[in-house]
N, C-alpha and C positions, 0 to 999 in steps of 0.2 A: 274359790279363790284362795290364792297362797300371799302371802307375805316376809317379805327378806327379815330375817330376825336384825336389828338396831345392836349393834356396837356398843359394849359396855360406856366406852369414853363418849357416846351421843347421846345415854341416858338421864343425864341430867347428874345433878348430886355438887359437888362444891367445884369450880372452877380453879386452873391453873394458869400459870403466867410461865411462858419460855423465856430463859435470860440465856442469850449466847456466851460463852465460856471459848476463851482460845487456847488450844491447844496444848499449851505451857504455862504455867508461871514459875516462879521464883525457886529454884529448887527440882523442878522438875526437869526431863530430859528434852532438848528441843524436839521439835516435831511440827515439819511442813509436809507432809503425805498429803495434804487438802490441794499442793501444787503440783501440780500436773505439769510435766518439764516435755514437750515433744522434742523430736529429735531434730538437731538444728537445719534448716531448710526444707523441711517436712512441711512447711504450711506455704497456699499457695500464691501467688501474687496477680492479682484480679487489675483488670482493665480500669484505666482511671474514672470510665465512664460505668462501670458497672453499677447495676441497680443492686440497691440496699439487700433489697428482700432476697438476692442468688449468693449475697456472700455473709449469713450470717453465724455460719458455723465462725469465722473468725473475731467473733466475740466471746467465742469460750475456748479458742485454741490461744497461745502464746507462738508470737511470730517471733525467729532465730534466725541469726546467721552465722555465730562465731560456734564451732563445735568446742568440744572439751581440748581437743587436741588445737586450738588456736587457727584451723583453717578457715575459711570463707567459704560460703555454700548456700546452694538452694537458688533462687528465681529473685530474694529481694537483694542480693550480693552484687559487688559490680558497680555501684555507683561512685566511690571516690579512690581518687589516685593516692598512689603512698604516702605523695607529698601532703593532702588535706588530711589522710589520717594521724602524720606527726605531728601536723599543728592541732588536729582534735585532740592525742593525746599529751600536747604540751598545755592547750586549754585545762583537760581535768587535771593534772599536775598542778598547776599555777593554781586555779579551785582549792586544791587538798594542803596545799601549803598558804593559803589567802587563812583558808580555817582555821589551820593550823596557829597562826600568829595568835589569829584575833579572839581565839577562843584562849591564850594565854593572855592575853591581851584585858580580856572583861577579868581574868582571875586577878590580874593584876591590881585592877581598880579604874582603869584605863576608859572602861565604856560599862553602860549599864548593865548589857542587856547582849548574847552572841544567837546566833542560831546558823550551825555547819551541814553542809551536804555530805556528809561521809557514807559515801556508798551508792551516793546519786548524782557524782559529777555526770555521767554519761549522757542523763534525760535534758537536761537543760545547755550543754555544750552542744551537744549533734544536732539540737533542734533548731539552736540560733543558725546552725550553717545550712538550713532548709530554707530558710526567708530571704527575701531581697529588700534591698532599701528602701524604709518607707512605710515596711509593714511594724505592726505595733503587736507588740504582746502588753498582756492583764496579768502580770504574775502573782505568786502568793510571794513569803521570806525566803523560801528554797529555791530560787531560779536566777541566785547570781551567776550565775556560768551563761547565763545569755548576755550579763554584761561584758564580762571575761571573754568568751568567744566573739563577740562583736568589737573588742579593741579598746572597749572604757577604759580609763585611766584607774592604777590600781588605789592611786594617791587620790583619786576624788574620794573612793569609795571609802576609803579608811576614815578620811576628813569627815564624811560624813557620819561612819558609826562612832565616831570619838565626840560629834558635833561642837566640833572647832571653829574660829574665827573663819576658816577655810571652807565650812561644810556650804554644799553646793544647794543646798534646801534651807538656811540659814536656823539650824535646829527645829522646826517644824515638823520634824517626824522621829520616831525612835528607831533608834539603829538597827540598821539594815533593812530599813523600809524605805531603798532606792527610788531613785525616779530620773530618767531624762527622755524627754520626745526624741531628741535628737541618736540614741540610740535605740529607739524604740519601746523603750521601757516605762511604760505607765506608771503612774505613782502607787505604789505598795496599798491597798486598804489593810488596817490590822483586824477588821471583820473579814472573817472569813464564806466564802461562797460570792460574796459581792461581784468577784472578778467575771463570772459566767457570765451575766446580763451586760456586764461594762463592757465586754469584749463583743458579744452578740452587738447592741449597739452602736460601737463604733463600726462595726461592720458594716450594717444596715445603711449607715451614713456614708460610708464610703461606696455602698452601690451606689445609694441614691445619688450621690456627685457623680456619679461614673465615673468615680476613680478607679487605681490598677492595684492597690493596697489593699491587704488581708488583715484579718487581727487573730490573736491566740490567747487563747485564753487558759488559766491554769490553776488548781483546785486540789486536796490531798483527798486520798479518802474519804476522811472522819466528815469532811465538809460537802459529800453527796447528801448527805441527810438533811442539807439546809432546803429550805423554799425556791432561795435564790437557784439552784440547780436544776430545777425544775422549769419554774418559769423560763429559763436562758433558752433549756433544750423545745419549748412549745414556742418561743418567737424563732428561734434560730430555725426548724424545721419546719414553720409555715411559711417564710422569708426568704427561705435557700440563703441563709446567710452566708457571706464569704469569709469563714470563721474555723479556727480547727480549735475544738475543744477538747482537755488534756485533764486527764485523771491521774493524778500520781500516785497509785498503790503502793506506798512505802509498810503493810502491814499494820502500821500502831500509827494510833493519831496520838497528843500529849499523854493518853494514858488509857488509854482505850483501843481496844483489836479494832481491826475494818468488819468482823463478822458484825458488829453492833450496827455500822452505817450500811453495809451490803445490802441488811434485809435479806428476804428469799430468791435476790434475782440469781445467786449462785456468781457473776462476775459484774464489777461494774459498768465493763462493756456492754452489757446487756441491756442496762437501762436504756440505751441508746435507740433499741433494738423495736421497744414502745412506740419512738418517735419518729420511728420510719428512717434514722440515721443510720448509715454507715459503721458500724462498729469495730475497733478492731482494738486487741490487745498485744503487748508487746515484749520483749527482754527489753528493761528497762537499765539490765547492766550489761548491755551489749550495742556501744557504739554506732555502729553497721547498721544494725538493726533500726535502732531509735530513728537514724539520718533518713534510712530511705522510707519506711512509717512517715516521717514528716513530711518527706516533698511530697509521697503520694499525696496526704490529706493537703497540704499547699495547693497541690499542682490542681488536685481539683474543686478547691474554694477561687481557684484562679478561671480557673473555666467554667463560672457560673453552675458548677452544678453542687454549688450547697454545701452545706455544713459537714463536718467529719469530725465523729466522736474517739479519741486514742486513753486506755487505760494502758499506764505502763509500770509493769511487777517487779517491782525493786525491794528495797529491806531500808529502813533506816539506819543503819550501823550506828550509830550514835545517841545521846539523848535528844529530845525533841529540843530543848534551848538549855542556855547556861541554868538553868529553871529548874531544870528537869532530872530527876535521878530512875533512868528508866529498869537498874535494878529491883525497882520498889515493884514492877509491876512484869517483869518477862524474865528468864534465865538468863546469865550473864553469859554465857557459851553459846546464846541464842545464832547472834551474827555467823559464829564461825559454822553454825548446820546451815546456812542459807545456802541453796542449790543451786543460784544463780550465779553464785561468786563476789570477785570484785571489778568493776569496769574497767580499771587502770591495768590492773594485772593480765586482765583478759584482751586489752589492744593490745598491751607491751607484746603477751605470746603469741599474737600474732602478727604483729612485725617484723618480733626475730623472726619466726616462721618465714616468714616472705624476705629476708635476708638483709631488708635496709635498716635494722634496727641491730644493739645486742644490749647485752647486760651492763656490760662497762658504761654505752653511752647514756643509757637510760639511771646512772650511780651517776654521772656528769653531769646530766640535766636536771635533775633531784636537786643537785649542790648550786647549780647556775640559777635555778627558779628560785629557790628557798633567797640566795644572795638578791636577786630582785625583788620581791616579797619585802624581804627586811630593808632595804634600802628607800622601798616608797612605805616603809610603816616610819623608818626614822624622818622621812622628810612630812609627813601627816602629823607625826608627833611634837615636830616643830611648831607647827602652829595650833597646839595644846589640846587635851585630853580633857576627862570628864571631871578631873578637880585640879586642872594643873594648865595653865595657858590660857591662850584665848579663845573669847567665845563670840558666840554671835552678837551682834549689836543689839542692843533692847529696842531700837528703832526696828528693827526686823520684823516684829512684831508687826507693825503697824503698815506694812508695805506690802502691796498685792491683794490687798482683800477686800477695797471697796473702790470704786471708778473715783468717785468723790466721798472724800475720810467723813462720815458723821461727825457732828460736834461735841458730841461725850465722847468719844475717839480721840479727837483731836485733843480734847483737855487732858484725857489720860495720856498721852504723849509727852504733854508739856508737865506733867504731873512728875512723869519719869524721868522725865530731864533727855528725853530723845527729839 
């Protein structure tokens, strides 16, 4: 009888720990060789009722519609009219202009904190157009495009950022943690990954009530390392909840690259396969692709076919927040090397190629949108900012907390003069 030799690594001795490292650090040449970008239009579009087991490959590829020349191609193309695409372009441009003005406002001390969406505008703006009235999003702090694309007033968003006298949340939330039931935007939780079990629970409740509304949960790549992510997938897959579970993979958490949270699964979408979920990866900088995949997943939920896990492959071009300096942990020119480009530039190129847009009209639109955003900012600042003007009433702290206010809070209210 012969025995196989035991590899040296398995013969005992000192153990070692593997610590993942990003492809490049500050001062290095950016390297995205790990991002395999398939040809636009190459990934098939399965039937809405496809068995998840038959579409496992979609968890490892990237669904794309727009090619390098701006042409829409493949089975995921053709769902949006020129008018809808022009509206989508304006939504993204508005979000970018909004970000710019609020970033400046934070640097001027008018608010304490801000988080921008630079490079990720297509994801929330396009997804919103795939939903129906009454559907509910459970977002993180980087999905303001859901509100903008849904027509929520810019002034109200800015009032919340400034925590002023007209703040719709009455100073009870950090800046950018918006909330609007009317616009399908559940209160943003500062604790990450809670959005997934909340979305699944809401979707289950909708199904129990025999309603027709679906839910969408949102988290980032880093948050998939939280236990809430896995708990949500267990419940969603077990009860076939009508929910779309979205993972925005923008390559970086606040200072940690995606490889730490991803583990050995290869992609974030692949994690859904173990739970029997249809799992797709999509080019998050391609407005048409994002909308097409969102529409597919939403339709699947509405037909009682259960949840879908979607990974949006994108890149956070700016800082994590106004409290972050990304130059401390990644190359300064890394965003320029990102292979999927800029979502606004790509949709602009597509519309020009179709003959319904031009560079001149784009410049005019930029000026018009900036004027609109600036006017909204002046309106909001007339209601107060962080250090000047009106603020929420002290009495607001005691409202809407208890149906019957306890005696000790009544005493505190009187002491506060409210």
